[in-house]
N, C-alpha and C positions, 0 to 999 in steps of 0.2 A: 798553487791555486788558491790558498788563504789569502794572499795579497791581492789576487785579482777580485775577489769578493768585496775588499775593502776599498780599492781604488777606482774601480770601473763604475761607471753609472749604470742606471738600469734602463731596459727596454719598456715602455708603458704598452700594457695591454688593456682594451677596454672591449667590453663585450656588449654589443648594440643590437638594437631590435632590427637593424637593417640585416639583410641576407647576403650582402656582400662584403668581401674582405678588402680593407685598405691597408696598406703598407706605406709608411712614409719615412725616408732618411734612415732605413734599417742597416745598423752596423752591429755585428755580433763580435763580442771579446772573448777570444780563446785564449789560453795561457801562452801560447807562442805567437799568435797572428790574430789580426783583425779581419773579418770577413764582412763583405757587403754586397747587396744586389747590385746588378749593372744598371738598374733604373732607380731612380731616387723616389718615385712614387709608382706604386701599382694598385690597381683596384680591379678585382676578381668579382664578377656578377655571377648570381646562380646560373648553372648550365654551362659555364665556360670550362674549357679545359686548359691546363698548362704543362709545360714540360719542364722540368728542373735539370739543368745540366750542369756538369763541372768536373774536373778531374778528382780522382782520388784525394781526400784530405783538403778538398776546397771548401767545405763547409755545408753541404747539403744536409747532412744530419743535423747539423748545429742550427740550420734554418727551422727544420720541422719541430726540434725542440723548443725554439724561441715562439713558434706559431702555437704550440701546445702550452706555453708559459712554464716549461721545465728549465729554460735557460734565460735568465733574466738580465744576464751580463752585456752591456752594450749600450746602444742608444738607438733612438728612433721611437716609432709609434706602430702599433698593431690594432687595427679596429677589427674585430670579427663577430659572427653570431655567437649566441651563447652555447656552452657546451652541448646541450640537449640537440642542436642543429648541425653540428659539425663533427667529423670524424676523421682523425689522423691515424692512419694504419700503416705500421711499418712492413718493409718487405719481407723480413724475416721475424718471426715471433722470439 
């Protein structure tokens, strides 16, 4: 894990005034695998709903950690509303 932090690039996250979420070229680097979205560009507008699907261990949790800024390792860009306007809530506390 220490080598991952030294060798992997970083996911760039920008907080914007826009209320939509834009994801471009997101790749998340984990110790044993690289996880990416099936779409290179995703834009979510206010009021839209999405369903995140994937097999166990496919990177769903890693995706939400990246969205929250808790997992910076990988590549791509995330533009999202400021922290006061967005909530990421886990299924289990």
